[in-house]
N, C-alpha and C positions, 0 to 999 in steps of 0.2 A: 496456410499462413498468408498474410497480406504483404504486398510490396511496400516500399518506404513511402512515407508521406513527405509533402513539402512543408517545412516548418519555418516559421518566422523568428527573427531574432527577439530574445527576451527584452522586455521593456522595464522601465524603473518601477520598483516596488516601494510605495511609500506607506509608511504606517505611522499614524499620528497618535500620540498619547495625550489624553486629556488630563489636565491638572487643575485643581481648584485655584481660583483667583487669589491674589495676596490678601491676607486678612480675613478670608472667608471662614466662617466658623463651621465646625463639623455638624452634620445633621444628626438626627436621632439614630440610635443603634438599630440596625436591621437584622432580624433573625436570619440565620443562614438557611438557604433553600434546602428542601429535602433532596437527598441523593437520588437521582433518577435510577430506574432499573433498566440497565442495558442487557441483562442476561438473555440468553437464548440463541437460536440459530437465525442468522441473517444471510440473505441471498443477494448475489449480484452477478449473475451469469452472463457477463458481457465481455467482449473482446475488442480491442486490447485492454479495455478496463477503466482507465482514468477518465473522468469527465472534465474536460478543460473548461475553465471559467469563462463566462461571457465576455469579460474584459480584464485587463491587467495581465501580468506575466503568469502563464499557466504551463501546463505539461506539454511544452514544446521543446525542440532541440536547439540549443545555442550553438551556432556555427562560428562564434568568434574565438573559441579555444580549440586549436588543432586536435588535441587528444579526443575530445568528444565528437567533433565533426568527422574525423577519420574512422572512428569506431562505428558510428552510425552509417556512414557511407559504405564501408566495407560490408556491414550486415545487409544493407539494402542491395548491393551488387549480387551478394550470394543468393538472396531471395529472388531477384529478377532473373537469375539463371536457372530458376526452377528448383532450387534446393532450400532447405530450412536451416538457418544458421543456429548455432548452439545457444541455448538459453538454460538457466538454472532448472526450469520445469522439465525440458526435454532430456537434460543430462542428469536428472535425479539429484541435484544439489540443493542445499538449503537455499531458501529464497529470502533475501534480506528485505528490510523496509527501505524504500516504499514499494519495491517490486512485488512483495507478497500481497499487497492490496489488490493486485489484479486477480486474485483467487476468486472462484465462482461463489464461494460461501465462506463463512466463518462462524464460530460459536464463541460467545463471551461468557466466562465464568467470573462473576463479580463477588469479591470478598473484601473485607474491611482493610486488609493489609496488602492485598495484591489483586491484579486482574490477570486472568489467564485466557489467552487466545488460542483456539483450536482451529487449524486450517486442514481441510480434507485431503489436499494434495500431499501424499506421502506422510500423512499424520504429523504435520509439523505443529509444534507447541511453542508459544512465546509468553514469557512472563514479564509483568510490569509491577515493580515495587511501588507502593503507594506512600506518599508523603515523606519521601526520603531523597537525599541529594545523590548526584553521581559521586562515585569515589574520586579522590584526588588524581589517582592513576587508573584509568580504565583499561582493562585488558580486552583487546578486541575479540568479538565473538560474532557468529553468523547473524544473530538477530540484534546485536548491539546491546547496550546497557540502557534500559528503558525505565524511567521514573514517571509516576503519574500524580496528579492531584485533581480535586474538583474545583471548578471555577463557576459557582452558581449551579446552573443546570448542564454544564459542560464538563466532560472528562478530557483533561489535557494531559497528553503523554509526550515526554521529551526523550529523544533517542540519540545517542552518540556512540562512538566506538564500534562501528560495524566493520567486521572483518572483510578483507579484500580477498577474494578467491579467484579461480580461473574463469569464472563466468560472472564476474562482478558487474552488474548493471542495475540501473534504477527503474527500467521499463523494458517493454517487449522490443523497443527499437535498438537496444544495445547501448544506450547512453551510459557511460561509465561513471564511477564515483571514486573519490579518494578517502584517505583517512580523515579528511576535514568534514565528511558528510554529517549533516545535522538535520534531523527530521522532527517536526512538531505536529502531533495529531490532535484534533479537536473533535470529539464525538458529541453529537446532540440528537435528541428525539424530536422529530418534527410531526405535526399534523400532516395528513395526506395532502391537503391543499398546498401547504408550505413546501412539501417535498416534491411536488409535481415539476417544479422548474428544474431540479437536478435530474429527475427521471426523464424529462424531455431532452435535456442535454445528452443524457446516456444514449437515448434512441438515435439522436442526430449523429453522434461521434463514434458509436460502437456497434457491434453486431452480437447477436445472440447465436448460441450453438444451433446448427441445423437439427431439426426434429425436436427441439426442446431440450431442456436441461435434465440430467438424470437425478436419481434419488440422492438427496443430501445437498443438492444445489438448486433444485427447482423452487422458485418463489411462488408465494400464493398471490397471484395477480388480482384476486378479488378482495384482498385484504385492504381495508380502509382505515385501519387503526394507526398507531404511531409508527413512523418509519425512522430509520437510523441514517443520519448523514455524517460521514467523515470528511472533514476539511483538513487537508494536510499541507504543510509548507516544507519545501526542500531547499537547503542551502549547502553549497560546497564550493568554497573559493577556489579549489583546485580544478573545478570544471566549469562552474557557471559564473557569469559576471554579477549575478544578483539572484535572490531567492525567487522561487516560483511556487505556485499553489494549484491544487486541483481538488475535486471532490470524488467521493464514492457514495451513492445514495443507495442504501440497502432496503429491500422489502423483507418482510417476515419469510423465513424459509419453512418449508414443509418438515414435519418432525421425522426426518429420516437422515441417515448419514452413510454415505458410500465409503467403501474400503478401497484405498488406492495405495498400494505398496510398491512404489516405483523402483526402489533399489533391488527388489527381488527379480526384476525383469532387466537383464543386462543388455537388452537390445533396445534401440531407440523406439519411441512411440510412433514416430512418423515413418521411418525407413526400416522395415523389417530386415534383419540380417546384418545391420550395421551396429557394432557395439557402442554403447554409451561410455561416458567418462565417469561412471559411478565409482566412488571411492572403494577400494578393495583391500582387504587385509592379506598379507602374505602367508599368514597361517591362522587357523581358527583360534577363537578366544575361548574355546571349551574343549 
């Protein structure tokens, strides 16, 4: 595990909405773009994972709110002492958005009424309802309530209602979140040349597993076809003073899928002999 980074204060995020001039007539109707095919295995075997943007508020830690600053400071102190602080991954707990984007791979199953995301770590599954609103009262859940729509060639997913658990964090640095967490994902297919900027940011900011990635997470580095880029924005007025964004640029993954059943191993992945905080039933269900 890596020690803490030095982070800057989040800066202002400005989003300008373009509107037609007064009296402007509507142009000819434009046929809707064909729905892009996002299906398949996508690989991003980098650590810690997020690709900070070249400018603007990105995946950095905001020190202006004590809860976030103290949580990240405590995690950093633990790791500077030679220990690995708890994370959902190490403790075999569900990984909420956007934390789960740090996974080394994912598979998208694309259907007209829903999108299903499969993540290899402990076989996590996430469902996105298409063209539906959030319910008036959202019941918090580990992956939140996710609804999606297509905006031209972009898949847009809006998530709220993420449950707060004992290892609630938005990134590997331990940055916490509150019930106000709101995440918007935008997925696009990019030509290789257009995707290179994100791939280069990934190389500068992240590391790859030593010895290469294993089956199910290994990317095809020779692939020059369409790449998948996720641009996501996180806002949480209980932790951050303003929204921030980052990307994950995926390559095509090899057609393999590893089996990782974390909860069947009650000892930590890093420190053998030390029990994890895996949820356990007091009596069998069968």
